[in-house]
C-alpha positions in Angstrom: -36.7 195.2 111.3 -34.3 196.5 114.1 -30.5 196.8 113.4 -29.7 193.5 115.8 -32.0 191.8 113.9 -30.9 193.3 110.3 -27.2 192.3 111.7 -28.7 188.5 112.5 -30.0 188.3 109.3 -26.8 189.3 107.6 -24.8 186.4 109.4 -27.4 184.1 108.3 -27.2 185.8 104.5 -23.3 185.6 104.8 -22.9 182.0 106.2 -25.1 180.7 103.0 -23.2 182.7 100.3 -19.9 181.2 102.3 -18.8 184.9 102.5 -15.7 183.8 105.2 -14.5 187.1 105.8 -17.8 189.0 106.2 -19.2 186.1 108.5 -16.1 186.5 110.5 -16.6 190.2 110.9 -20.2 190.2 111.9 -19.8 187.2 114.4 -17.6 189.6 116.1 -20.1 192.5 116.3 -22.9 190.0 117.7 -20.5 188.7 120.3 -19.3 192.4 121.1 -23.2 193.4 121.3 -24.0 189.9 123.4 -21.3 190.7 125.9 -22.5 194.5 126.3 -25.9 192.5 127.4 -24.9 190.6 129.7 -22.6 192.7 131.2 -25.2 195.1 131.8 -28.2 193.0 131.9 -30.1 195.1 129.2 -31.7 194.8 126.0 -29.6 196.9 123.4 -31.6 199.2 121.3 -30.3 200.1 118.0 -28.6 203.7 119.7 -26.7 201.4 121.8 -25.6 198.9 118.9 -24.7 202.0 116.7 -22.4 202.8 119.8 -20.9 199.3 119.7 -20.2 199.5 116.0 -18.4 203.1 116.2 -16.5 201.6 119.0 -15.4 198.6 116.7 -15.1 201.2 113.6 -12.6 203.0 115.6 -10.3 199.9 116.7 -10.2 199.0 112.8 -9.3 202.6 112.1 -6.4 202.4 114.8 -5.3 198.8 113.7 -5.2 200.3 109.7 -2.5 202.9 110.9 -0.8 200.5 113.1 -0.4 197.8 110.3 0.2 200.8 107.9 3.5 202.1 109.8 4.6 198.7 110.3 4.3 197.7 106.6 1.8 194.9 106.7 -0.5 195.5 104.0 -2.0 192.1 104.2 -3.4 193.2 107.8 -4.1 196.8 106.6 -6.3 194.9 103.6 -8.1 192.4 106.2 -9.0 195.6 108.6 -10.3 197.7 105.7 -12.6 194.9 104.5 -13.9 194.5 108.2 -14.1 198.5 108.4 -16.3 198.5 105.1 -18.3 195.6 106.6 -19.0 197.4 110.2 -19.9 200.8 108.3 -23.0 199.3 106.4 -24.8 199.3 109.6 -24.3 203.1 110.5 -26.7 205.6 109.3 -25.9 207.9 106.7 -23.3 210.4 108.0 -23.7 214.0 108.3 -21.4 216.2 106.1 -18.5 218.7 107.9 -21.3 221.8 107.4 -24.2 220.1 108.9 -22.0 219.3 111.7 -20.8 222.6 111.9 -24.6 224.0 111.8 -25.5 221.6 114.4 -22.6 222.6 116.9 -23.2 226.0 116.4 -26.9 225.8 117.2 -26.0 223.6 120.3 -23.7 226.2 121.5 -26.0 228.9 120.9 -28.5 226.9 122.9 -26.6 226.2 125.7 -24.8 229.9 125.9 -21.2 228.5 125.8 -18.6 231.1 125.3 -14.8 229.3 125.4 -13.2 226.9 126.1 -14.3 225.8 129.4 -17.5 225.0 127.9 -16.1 222.2 126.0 -17.4 219.1 128.3 -21.0 221.0 128.7 -20.8 221.3 125.0 -19.5 217.4 124.1 -22.3 216.2 126.0 -25.0 217.5 124.4 -23.7 217.2 121.1 -22.7 213.6 122.0 -26.3 213.2 122.6 -27.8 214.6 119.7 -25.1 213.4 117.1 -24.2 209.9 118.4 -24.3 207.5 115.3 -24.8 210.4 112.9 -21.3 212.1 113.1 -17.4 211.3 113.2 -16.7 212.2 116.9 -13.5 213.5 115.9 -14.9 215.6 113.5 -17.4 216.9 115.9 -14.8 217.5 118.5 -12.7 219.8 116.2 -15.8 221.6 115.1 -16.6 222.2 118.8 -13.0 223.7 119.4 -13.7 225.8 116.3 -17.0 226.9 117.7 -15.8 227.8 121.1 -12.6 229.5 120.0 -14.5 232.6 118.4 
């Protein structure tokens, strides 16, 4: 079963169980997926769906930070619940050690030497680790590997 089919089935299950918050989050995800399909006239594969989920997760994290700074705990709780639903659609994330090892291997493979090669390395790392790792952690690992 593809990730897209799984999300659709989860939406149906949330409807049956009358889980309004979960249903709203899943519908938002499906709407973002449909929008991408319509805009680009493509059929989304699992990698593209993971990219959309990552984007929505980043938005939720930014919202949580903003609402937390404003003292809006009610909205922080709502965004946190949505974040948990969205994270359930991501594959298992790599640990910090695994990210560092993967970045080191790619840096060695490309022969990158300094901060000037950051873009080249990030492009290769992004292609290999998309959906498997938090890109913020990946970027920090690339900066650290290139500063040696």
